[in-house]
C-alpha positions as CSV (number, residue, x, y, z in Angstrom):
1,X,215.8,200.6,-45.2
2,X,213.3,197.8,-45.2
3,X,212.7,198.2,-41.4
4,X,212.3,201.9,-41.8
5,X,209.7,201.5,-44.6
6,X,207.7,199.0,-42.5
7,X,207.8,201.4,-39.6
8,X,206.4,204.1,-41.8
9,X,203.5,201.8,-42.8
10,X,202.9,201.0,-39.2
11,X,202.7,204.7,-38.3
12,X,200.0,205.2,-40.9
13,X,197.6,202.9,-38.9
14,X,195.4,199.9,-39.6
15,X,193.7,199.0,-42.9
16,X,190.1,199.6,-43.7
17,X,189.4,195.9,-43.6
18,X,190.7,195.6,-40.1
19,X,188.6,198.5,-38.9
20,X,185.5,197.1,-40.6
21,X,186.0,193.7,-39.0
22,X,186.5,195.3,-35.6
23,X,183.3,197.4,-36.1
24,X,181.3,194.3,-37.1
25,X,182.5,192.4,-34.0
26,X,181.5,195.4,-31.8
27,X,178.1,195.6,-33.3
28,X,177.5,191.8,-32.8
29,X,178.6,192.2,-29.2
30,X,176.2,195.2,-28.7
31,X,173.2,193.2,-30.1
32,X,174.1,190.2,-27.9
33,X,174.2,192.5,-24.9
34,X,170.8,194.1,-25.7
35,X,169.3,190.6,-26.2
36,X,170.8,189.4,-22.9
37,X,169.5,192.6,-21.1
38,X,166.0,192.0,-22.5
39,X,166.0,188.4,-21.3
40,X,167.2,189.5,-17.9
41,X,164.5,192.2,-17.6
42,X,161.9,189.5,-18.1
43,X,163.0,187.7,-14.9
44,X,164.5,190.6,-12.9
45,X,161.5,190.5,-10.6
46,X,162.2,187.0,-9.4
47,X,163.9,186.5,-6.1
48,X,167.5,185.3,-6.4
49,X,167.7,186.5,-10.0
50,X,171.5,186.6,-9.8
51,X,171.7,182.9,-9.9
52,X,169.6,182.5,-13.0
53,X,171.1,181.8,-16.4
54,X,169.8,185.1,-17.7
55,X,171.9,187.0,-15.1
56,X,175.0,185.0,-16.0
57,X,174.4,185.5,-19.7
58,X,174.1,189.2,-19.2
59,X,177.4,189.3,-17.2
60,X,179.2,187.4,-20.0
61,X,177.6,189.6,-22.7
62,X,178.8,192.7,-20.9
63,X,182.4,191.3,-20.7
64,X,182.3,190.4,-24.4
65,X,181.0,193.9,-25.3
66,X,183.8,195.6,-23.3
67,X,186.4,193.4,-25.0
68,X,184.9,194.2,-28.4
69,X,185.1,197.9,-27.6
70,X,188.8,197.6,-26.6
71,X,189.5,195.7,-29.8
72,X,187.6,198.3,-31.9
73,X,189.6,201.1,-30.3
74,X,192.8,199.2,-31.0
75,X,191.8,198.6,-34.7
76,X,190.8,202.2,-35.3
77,X,193.6,203.8,-33.5
78,X,196.4,201.5,-34.8
79,X,199.5,200.4,-32.9
80,X,200.4,202.4,-29.9
81,X,203.7,204.3,-29.5
82,X,204.9,201.7,-27.1
83,X,204.3,198.9,-29.6
84,X,206.1,200.8,-32.3
85,X,209.0,201.6,-30.1
86,X,209.2,198.0,-29.0
87,X,209.3,196.9,-32.6
88,X,212.0,199.4,-33.4
89,X,214.0,198.2,-30.4
90,X,213.7,194.6,-31.4
91,X,214.9,195.3,-34.9
92,X,217.8,197.5,-33.7
93,X,218.8,194.9,-31.2
94,X,218.7,192.1,-33.7
95,X,220.7,194.1,-36.2
96,X,223.2,195.0,-33.6
97,X,223.6,191.4,-32.6
98,X,224.0,190.3,-36.2
99,X,226.6,193.0,-36.8
100,X,228.5,192.0,-33.8
101,X,228.4,188.3,-34.6
102,X,229.5,189.0,-38.2
103,X,232.9,190.1,-37.0
104,X,233.8,186.8,-35.4
105,X,230.7,184.5,-35.1
106,X,230.4,180.8,-34.9
107,X,228.0,179.1,-37.2
108,X,225.6,178.5,-34.4
109,X,225.7,182.1,-33.2
110,X,225.3,183.3,-36.7
111,X,222.2,181.1,-37.3
112,X,220.7,182.2,-34.0
113,X,221.3,185.9,-34.7
114,X,219.8,185.5,-38.2
115,X,216.8,183.8,-36.7
116,X,216.3,186.6,-34.1
117,X,216.5,189.2,-36.9
118,X,214.0,187.2,-39.0
119,X,211.6,186.8,-36.0
120,X,211.8,190.5,-35.1
121,X,211.3,191.5,-38.7
122,X,208.3,189.1,-39.0
123,X,206.7,190.6,-35.9
124,X,207.2,194.1,-37.2
125,X,205.9,193.0,-40.6
126,X,202.8,191.5,-39.0
127,X,202.0,194.8,-37.3
128,X,202.6,196.7,-40.5
129,X,201.1,194.6,-43.3
130,X,198.1,193.2,-41.3
131,X,196.7,189.7,-40.9
132,X,197.6,186.6,-42.9
133,X,195.2,184.8,-45.3
134,X,194.4,182.4,-42.5
135,X,193.6,185.2,-40.1
136,X,191.5,186.8,-42.8
137,X,189.5,183.6,-43.3
138,X,189.0,183.3,-39.5
139,X,187.8,186.9,-39.4
140,X,185.4,186.3,-42.4
141,X,184.0,183.3,-40.6
142,X,183.5,185.5,-37.5
143,X,181.7,188.1,-39.6
144,X,179.4,185.4,-41.1
145,X,178.7,184.2,-37.6
146,X,178.0,187.8,-36.5
147,X,175.5,188.1,-39.4
148,X,173.7,184.9,-38.3
149,X,173.6,186.2,-34.7
150,X,172.3,189.5,-35.9
151,X,169.5,187.8,-37.9
152,X,168.6,185.6,-34.9
153,X,168.5,188.7,-32.7
154,X,166.2,190.5,-35.2
155,X,164.0,187.4,-35.4
156,X,163.7,187.2,-31.6
157,X,162.9,190.8,-31.5
158,X,160.2,190.4,-34.1
159,X,158.7,187.4,-32.2
160,X,158.7,189.5,-29.0
161,X,156.4,192.0,-30.6
162,X,152.6,191.3,-30.4
163,X,151.1,192.6,-33.7
164,X,147.4,193.2,-34.1
165,X,145.8,191.4,-37.0
166,X,143.8,194.5,-37.8
167,X,143.6,198.2,-36.9
168,X,141.3,198.8,-34.0
169,X,140.9,199.8,-30.3
170,X,142.2,197.8,-27.3
171,X,139.1,197.1,-25.3
172,X,140.6,194.9,-22.6
173,X,144.1,194.1,-21.3
174,X,144.0,190.9,-19.2
175,X,147.7,190.5,-18.3
176,X,150.1,192.6,-16.3
177,X,153.9,192.6,-16.4
178,X,155.2,189.6,-14.4
179,X,152.0,187.6,-14.4
180,X,151.9,184.0,-15.6
181,X,150.2,183.5,-19.0
182,X,147.2,181.2,-19.2
183,X,146.6,179.5,-22.5
184,X,142.8,180.0,-22.4
185,X,142.9,183.7,-21.4
186,X,143.4,186.2,-24.2
187,X,146.1,188.8,-23.4
188,X,144.4,191.6,-25.2
189,X,140.8,192.1,-26.6
190,X,141.0,194.1,-29.8
191,X,137.8,195.7,-31.4
192,X,137.6,196.8,-35.0
193,X,135.7,200.1,-34.6
194,X,135.8,201.0,-38.3
195,X,133.1,198.5,-39.2
196,X,130.3,196.7,-37.3
197,X,128.5,193.4,-38.0
198,X,125.7,191.4,-36.5
199,X,125.4,187.6,-36.2
200,X,121.9,186.3,-36.4
201,X,120.4,182.8,-36.5
202,X,118.1,182.0,-39.4
203,X,115.7,179.1,-39.1
204,X,116.4,176.1,-41.4
205,X,113.0,176.6,-43.1
206,X,114.1,180.1,-44.2
207,X,117.8,179.6,-44.8
208,X,117.4,178.4,-48.4
209,X,116.1,181.9,-49.4
210,X,119.1,183.7,-47.8
211,X,122.1,184.4,-50.0
212,X,125.3,186.3,-49.6
213,X,125.0,189.9,-50.8
214,X,121.3,190.3,-50.0
215,X,120.3,193.6,-48.4
216,X,119.3,193.8,-44.8
217,X,117.6,196.3,-42.5
218,X,118.8,196.6,-39.0
219,X,116.9,198.1,-36.1
220,X,118.7,198.7,-32.8
221,X,117.0,198.8,-29.4
222,X,119.2,201.7,-28.5
223,X,118.3,203.6,-31.7
224,X,114.6,202.9,-32.2
225,X,114.1,205.6,-34.7
226,X,117.0,204.7,-37.0
227,X,117.0,201.9,-39.6
228,X,120.5,200.9,-40.6
229,X,121.4,199.3,-43.9
230,X,123.5,196.2,-44.2
231,X,124.1,193.1,-46.3
232,X,124.6,189.4,-45.8
233,X,128.3,188.8,-45.7
234,X,128.6,185.1,-44.7
235,X,126.3,182.1,-44.1
236,X,127.7,179.4,-41.9
237,X,127.8,176.0,-43.5
238,X,127.3,174.3,-40.2
239,X,123.9,174.1,-38.4
240,X,123.5,175.5,-34.9
241,X,121.1,173.9,-32.4
242,X,119.3,176.3,-30.0
243,X,116.6,174.9,-27.7
244,X,116.0,172.0,-30.1
245,X,115.6,174.3,-33.1
246,X,117.9,174.1,-36.0
247,X,119.3,177.3,-37.5
248,X,122.3,178.7,-39.3
249,X,124.5,181.6,-38.3
250,X,124.4,184.5,-40.7
251,X,126.7,187.5,-40.6
252,X,125.3,190.8,-41.6
253,X,127.8,193.7,-42.2
254,X,126.5,197.2,-41.7
255,X,127.1,199.4,-44.8
256,X,127.2,202.7,-42.9
257,X,128.9,203.8,-39.7
258,X,126.9,205.3,-36.8
259,X,128.8,207.2,-34.1
260,X,126.4,205.9,-31.5
261,X,127.0,202.2,-32.2
262,X,128.7,200.1,-29.5
263,X,129.7,196.5,-29.5
264,X,127.2,194.2,-27.8
265,X,124.0,196.2,-28.6
266,X,120.8,194.3,-29.2
267,X,119.4,194.4,-32.7
268,X,116.6,193.0,-34.9
269,X,117.5,192.2,-38.5
270,X,115.2,191.9,-41.6
271,X,116.9,190.2,-44.6
272,X,115.4,191.2,-47.9
273,X,115.3,188.0,-49.9
274,X,113.2,189.5,-52.7
275,X,112.1,193.0,-53.8
276,X,109.1,194.0,-55.9
277,X,107.4,197.3,-56.6
278,X,103.9,198.2,-57.8
279,X,102.4,194.8,-56.9
280,X,99.3,193.7,-55.0
281,X,99.7,192.3,-51.5
282,X,97.3,191.0,-48.9
283,X,97.7,189.9,-45.2
284,X,98.8,186.3,-44.7
285,X,95.9,185.9,-42.2
286,X,93.4,186.1,-45.1
287,X,95.1,183.3,-47.0
288,X,93.7,179.7,-46.8
289,X,95.2,176.5,-48.2
290,X,93.3,173.5,-49.3
291,X,95.5,170.4,-48.7
292,X,93.3,168.2,-50.9
293,X,93.6,170.3,-54.0
294,X,96.9,172.0,-53.0
295,X,95.3,175.3,-54.0
296,X,95.4,178.7,-52.2
297,X,92.2,180.8,-51.9
298,X,90.6,183.6,-49.9
299,X,87.1,184.6,-48.9
300,X,86.2,187.5,-51.2
301,X,83.4,189.8,-50.1
302,X,80.8,190.2,-52.8
303,X,77.9,192.3,-51.5
304,X,76.8,190.4,-48.4
305,X,78.2,187.1,-49.4
306,X,81.6,185.5,-49.1
307,X,82.9,183.9,-52.3
308,X,85.7,181.4,-52.1
309,X,88.2,182.7,-54.7
310,X,91.4,181.0,-55.8
311,X,94.5,183.2,-55.9
312,X,98.0,182.8,-57.2
313,X,100.7,184.0,-54.9
314,X,104.2,185.3,-55.6
315,X,106.7,186.4,-53.0
316,X,105.7,185.8,-49.4
317,X,106.8,187.7,-46.3
318,X,106.2,187.4,-42.6
319,X,103.1,189.6,-42.7
320,X,101.9,189.9,-46.3
321,X,102.2,188.0,-49.6
322,X,102.2,189.1,-53.3
323,X,99.0,188.4,-55.3
324,X,99.7,187.4,-58.9
325,X,96.1,186.6,-60.0
326,X,92.6,186.2,-58.5
327,X,92.2,189.6,-56.9
328,X,92.3,193.2,-58.0
329,X,93.1,196.4,-56.2
330,X,90.2,197.4,-54.1
331,X,88.7,194.0,-53.6
332,X,87.6,193.1,-50.0
333,X,88.6,189.8,-48.4
334,X,87.5,188.3,-45.0
335,X,89.9,187.5,-42.2
336,X,88.6,184.6,-40.2
337,X,89.0,184.7,-36.4
338,X,87.8,182.4,-33.6
339,X,85.0,184.7,-32.4
340,X,83.7,186.4,-35.5
341,X,84.1,187.0,-39.2
342,X,85.4,190.4,-40.0
343,X,85.4,192.1,-43.4
344,X,88.3,194.3,-44.1
345,X,89.7,195.9,-47.2
346,X,93.2,194.6,-46.9
347,X,94.2,194.4,-50.5
348,X,96.2,197.4,-51.4
349,X,99.0,198.5,-53.7
350,X,102.5,198.7,-52.2
């Protein structure tokens, strides 16, 4: 009755745990095979590739995968008819031997028969009831090892992917499949075409007036009729020497996008360090500075005479300066030159 009951359990097939373990082993073998195939593909172009470790690893991974497939089929399909019939035959033979020996056995024969029956029943029970606790622990360890291998495979796969630090356009590809990589050569040149910036050098005499966030006007040689707006995004803390002149690199980001813009275009940049409206300005060429008195003055035209007039200046630019006092709108000043003295109404309201 007990043997019949065990056989019925055997006929019902393997447990869910056995099937899950076999499936995990199969998945681990599949990942290992894919990893081995990837490593082999990297060197497949090399002569004599069959002798390389990558080829041997691929062959072993293929064998392991096929073995895992067979184990998985066995776990999901359960014991075969031949196994069941063999177990039945062993139980029947052992029981028949025990019955025969019970009629007139010796002690040794009886013990041997009982051992055979116990062994046959244990084998049948193993097929029916599944693995022991020790086997379960071994299988669990294998599952944990498979998880570690899977995580390592995922990590290797992530490391094999070259991810761009920002969204853009690939401008250059300097490597082809199979070429040796040089440390100093970038594999790919990536351009951010969503925003453009310009790096300019500001003289050390002017850098103190430049601050991050200030507005800038950009004029491109390729777009002479367009003035683009930008702002100071970054000022380098380190000085840059160019032909003996000390300057600082300043990055100006463009605030608007222009379809015609291309990387590498030449540009001129005006950084607006101060802004004033409704003020008097005059050309810097008309301004004179007295080093003895540290005062600023101009030659004001009064009739046919030139009157030296002290002026107070505000903001100063490359071409003009702001007049705070000393002149009024409409006054005439003289601009001195080497050849002659010219009178010109240069004071105007901007």
